[in-house]
C-alpha positions in Angstrom: 242.3 21.7 187.7 240.9 21.0 191.1 237.7 22.9 190.4 237.3 20.9 187.2 237.6 17.6 189.0 235.0 18.7 191.6 232.5 19.7 188.9 233.1 16.4 187.1 232.6 14.4 190.2 229.2 16.2 190.9 228.1 15.6 187.4 228.9 11.9 187.7 227.0 11.6 190.9 223.9 13.1 189.3 224.2 10.9 186.3 224.5 7.8 188.5 221.6 8.8 190.9 218.4 6.6 190.4 215.6 8.3 188.4 212.3 8.8 190.1 210.1 5.8 189.5 207.2 6.2 187.3 203.9 6.8 189.0 205.0 9.3 191.7 201.7 11.1 192.6 201.8 14.8 192.7 198.6 14.6 194.7 199.6 12.4 197.6 203.4 12.4 197.2 203.7 8.7 197.4 205.0 6.2 195.0 202.4 3.9 193.5 203.0 0.7 191.7 202.5 0.7 187.9 202.2 3.7 185.8 199.1 5.3 187.4 199.7 8.2 189.7 196.8 7.2 191.9 196.0 3.7 192.9 192.6 2.8 191.4 189.7 1.6 193.5 189.2 -2.1 193.5 185.7 -3.2 192.7 186.4 -6.8 191.9 187.5 -6.0 188.4 189.9 -3.7 186.6 187.9 -0.5 186.7 189.3 2.7 185.2 191.0 5.1 187.6 188.8 7.8 189.2 190.0 11.4 188.7 190.1 13.6 191.9 187.1 15.9 192.4 187.4 19.5 191.5 184.9 21.4 193.9 186.0 24.8 192.7 185.2 24.0 189.1 181.8 22.6 190.0 181.0 25.6 192.2 182.0 27.9 189.3 179.6 26.0 186.9 176.8 26.3 189.4 177.3 30.0 189.8 177.4 30.5 186.0 174.2 28.5 185.6 172.5 30.5 188.3 173.5 33.8 186.6 172.2 32.5 183.2 168.9 31.5 184.9 168.5 35.0 186.3 169.3 36.6 183.0 166.7 34.4 181.2 164.1 35.0 184.0 164.7 38.8 183.8 164.6 38.8 180.0 161.3 36.9 180.1 159.9 39.2 182.8 160.8 42.3 180.8 159.4 40.8 177.6 156.2 39.9 179.5 156.1 43.3 181.0 156.1 45.0 177.6 153.7 42.5 176.1 151.2 43.1 178.9 151.6 46.9 178.4 150.7 46.5 174.7 147.5 44.6 175.7 146.2 47.2 178.1 142.8 48.8 177.4 143.0 52.5 176.5 140.2 55.1 177.2 140.2 58.7 176.2 139.6 60.8 179.3 141.3 64.1 178.6 140.2 67.1 176.6 141.5 70.6 176.2 139.2 73.4 177.3 139.4 77.0 178.2 140.5 77.4 181.8 141.9 73.9 182.3 144.2 73.9 185.3 147.9 74.1 184.6 150.2 71.2 185.3 151.1 70.9 189.0 154.0 69.2 190.8 153.8 65.5 191.4 151.3 63.1 189.8 147.5 63.1 190.1 145.4 60.1 189.3 141.7 59.9 188.9 140.7 56.4 190.0 137.2 55.2 189.0 135.4 52.0 189.9 132.4 51.4 187.7 129.6 48.9 188.2 130.2 47.4 184.8 129.3 43.7 184.6 131.3 43.2 181.4 133.1 39.9 181.3 130.9 38.3 184.0 128.8 35.3 183.1 125.2 34.9 184.4 126.5 32.5 187.0 129.2 34.9 188.1 126.8 37.8 188.4 124.5 35.6 190.6 127.4 34.5 192.8 128.8 38.0 193.2 125.3 39.5 193.8 126.0 42.2 191.1 122.5 42.2 189.7 121.5 42.4 186.1 121.9 46.1 185.4 123.2 46.9 181.9 125.6 49.7 181.0 127.9 51.1 183.7 127.9 53.9 186.2 130.7 55.2 188.4 130.5 53.5 191.8 133.8 54.8 193.2 135.8 57.9 192.5 139.1 58.8 194.2 141.8 61.4 193.5 145.3 60.1 194.3 148.1 62.7 194.6 151.7 61.3 194.5 154.2 64.0 195.6 157.5 64.7 193.7 159.7 63.8 196.7 159.5 60.9 199.0 156.5 62.2 201.0 153.3 60.3 201.6 150.7 60.1 198.8 147.2 61.4 199.5 144.1 59.4 198.6 140.9 61.5 198.5 137.4 60.1 198.1 135.0 62.1 196.0 131.5 61.1 197.1 129.5 60.1 194.0 126.5 62.1 195.3 128.6 65.3 195.5 126.5 68.2 194.1 128.7 70.0 191.6 128.5 72.0 188.4 128.8 69.9 185.3 129.7 71.6 182.0 126.6 71.8 179.8 124.3 70.1 182.3 123.9 72.6 185.2 124.5 71.2 188.7 124.0 67.5 189.5 125.6 64.6 191.3 129.2 64.0 190.4 128.6 60.5 189.0 126.1 62.0 186.6 129.0 63.5 184.7 130.1 60.0 183.7 126.5 59.2 182.6 126.3 62.4 180.5 129.7 62.3 178.8 131.8 59.4 179.9 135.4 59.6 181.2 136.1 62.9 179.4 133.3 64.8 181.1 133.9 63.2 184.4 137.6 64.1 184.3 136.8 67.7 183.2 134.3 68.0 186.1 136.8 66.8 188.6 139.5 69.2 187.3 137.1 72.2 187.4 135.8 71.6 190.9 139.3 70.7 192.4 141.6 73.0 190.4 143.9 70.0 189.9 145.0 68.8 186.5 144.6 65.1 186.2 147.7 63.3 184.8 146.4 59.7 184.7 142.9 58.1 184.6 142.3 54.5 185.6 139.0 52.7 185.5 138.0 49.2 186.6 134.8 47.2 186.6 133.4 44.6 188.9 134.9 41.6 187.0 138.4 43.2 186.9 138.2 44.0 190.6 137.6 40.4 191.5 140.2 39.1 189.1 143.0 41.4 190.5 142.3 40.5 194.1 142.3 36.8 193.3 145.5 37.1 191.2 147.4 38.3 194.3 146.0 35.6 196.4 143.5 37.7 198.3 144.1 40.6 200.7 143.9 41.1 204.5 141.4 43.6 205.7 140.5 44.6 209.3 136.7 44.8 209.6 135.5 47.3 212.2 132.2 45.6 212.9 130.1 42.6 212.0 128.6 43.0 208.6 125.8 40.8 207.3 124.4 41.8 203.9 122.6 39.2 201.7 122.4 41.7 198.9 126.2 42.0 198.8 126.7 38.3 199.5 128.7 38.8 202.7 128.5 37.7 206.3 131.7 39.1 208.0 132.8 39.1 211.6 134.7 42.0 213.2 138.4 41.6 213.0 141.3 41.2 210.5 140.7 38.5 207.9 141.8 37.4 204.4 139.3 38.2 201.6 139.1 36.8 198.1 137.8 38.8 195.2 134.1 38.1 195.6 134.1 38.8 199.4 136.1 42.0 198.8 133.7 43.2 196.2 130.8 42.8 198.6 132.7 44.5 201.4 133.4 47.7 199.4 129.9 47.8 197.9 127.7 47.1 201.0 125.5 49.9 202.4 124.6 47.9 205.5 126.7 49.9 207.9 126.8 53.4 209.4 124.3 56.1 209.8 125.5 57.6 206.5 126.2 54.5 204.5 127.8 56.1 201.5 130.5 57.7 203.7 131.2 54.4 205.3 131.6 52.9 201.8 134.1 55.5 200.7 136.2 54.8 203.8 136.2 51.1 203.1 137.1 51.7 199.4 140.1 53.8 200.4 141.2 51.2 202.9 140.8 48.4 200.4 142.5 50.2 197.5 145.5 50.9 199.7 145.7 47.3 200.8 145.4 45.8 197.3 148.0 48.1 195.7 150.5 47.7 198.5 150.3 43.9 198.3 150.4 44.0 194.5 153.6 46.0 194.6 155.3 43.9 197.3 158.4 42.0 196.5 156.7 38.7 197.3 154.2 39.4 194.5 156.4 41.0 192.0 159.3 38.4 192.0 157.0 35.4 192.0 155.9 34.6 188.4 153.0 32.6 189.7 151.5 35.8 191.1 153.1 38.6 189.1 152.1 37.2 185.6 148.5 36.5 186.5 148.3 39.9 188.1 149.7 41.6 185.0 147.4 39.7 182.7 144.4 40.5 184.8 145.3 44.2 184.9 145.7 44.3 181.2 142.3 42.7 180.6 140.3 44.6 183.1 141.9 48.0 183.7 141.3 50.9 181.3 143.9 53.7 181.3 144.5 56.8 179.2 146.9 56.4 176.2 150.5 56.8 177.4 149.8 55.3 180.8 151.5 51.9 180.9 152.7 49.2 183.3 155.7 51.3 184.4 153.2 54.0 185.6 151.1 51.4 187.4 154.2 50.0 189.0 155.3 53.5 190.2 151.8 54.0 191.6 152.1 50.8 193.5 155.6 51.6 194.8 154.4 55.1 195.9 151.4 53.5 197.8 153.8 51.5 199.9 154.7 54.8 201.7 151.5 54.6 203.8 149.2 57.1 202.1 147.1 59.6 203.9 143.5 58.7 203.2 140.7 61.2 203.5 137.5 62.4 201.9 136.3 65.8 200.7 135.1 67.8 203.8 131.2 67.8 203.8 129.2 70.9 204.6 125.6 69.6 204.4 123.3 66.9 203.1 120.3 68.6 201.5 117.6 67.2 199.2 117.5 68.9 195.8 114.9 68.0 193.1 113.9 65.0 195.2 117.5 63.7 195.5 119.6 63.4 198.6 122.9 65.1 197.7 126.2 65.9 199.3 127.4 69.5 199.4 131.1 70.2 200.2 132.4 72.5 202.9 133.9 74.8 200.2 136.3 76.6 202.5 137.9 73.3 203.8 137.7 71.6 200.4 139.6 74.5 198.8 142.3 74.2 201.5 142.6 70.5 200.8 142.9 70.8 197.0 145.2 73.9 197.1 147.6 71.9 199.3 147.6 69.1 196.8 148.0 71.4 193.8 151.1 73.0 195.5 152.5 69.6 196.5 152.3 70.5 200.2 151.1 68.6 203.3 147.4 68.6 203.8 146.3 70.7 206.8 145.2 68.6 209.7 141.9 70.6 210.1 140.6 69.5 206.7 141.4 65.7 207.1 138.2 63.7 207.5 137.3 60.0 207.5 
């Protein structure tokens, strides 16, 4: 009975206790007048109560929005990437023939710069000092070897005046192979004299060269000496400087330097190609749509590649070139005059060592590296 009275007394105390007034704020823990849990701000009138801020919810919305933006940007970039790949110019440069070199480790590219004026207006040809020649000839030829591992690529200049055997045409200058049979005969000639099977062929004319350089906002080149050449439209001072497309074209084409101008040109061409590709493949270029998209469009319009070579291959080429490539030229033996033409004869022993190392995906011996 005693326990029953105690329980009854406690129940009566709870029933008689005052109830919590309406409007107790869970936020501030204070009693407010009226039914609102938070006292409204007074602005001279009866404005509606303001809800407390929710920074976490706002931050979450911002994060979700940013992720959505990245997804859209990525999807657009991938779509543009494939669209540009479908627009690339294709050129047939490979043919099967008896004795063609077998496939070798790594990737081997034949890079060709032609003197084509295609796409340039009369005003542009005048401004760029390209002349009025019709048709096109190979002005630059380089063999690029990208090793299978993470080693340095090797970029080798093939002098256009190299005196080599050309199938069906006896012996002549290397650039004559292009004149006789276009990319197919040129590629075959390079394969036969180097013993290296070419995996990718890429060709670009004067107009495309200028467009690509301008698309990446120019490129920095360190000039070894003052160069003034009205024919090439340049007047350069010694030192490192930013070049736009027109200036760069004049720089790699000029013959106004060196005792052996064509050798000087090949060195500048390797230097410039490395600088352009490295900048084109840099994160600052690739993730910026204001440079990456114009670059991709310019490449699609002006670069010709073999079928099966697409933007992914060009991107892999660019990424490989960021590994500071070894640049060299075919070792020269002599500079005779044959049939009234000054030609370049290779040092066959050293040239063979160079190309054998590339074919075997090995480091190039130091005694065959030249400038």
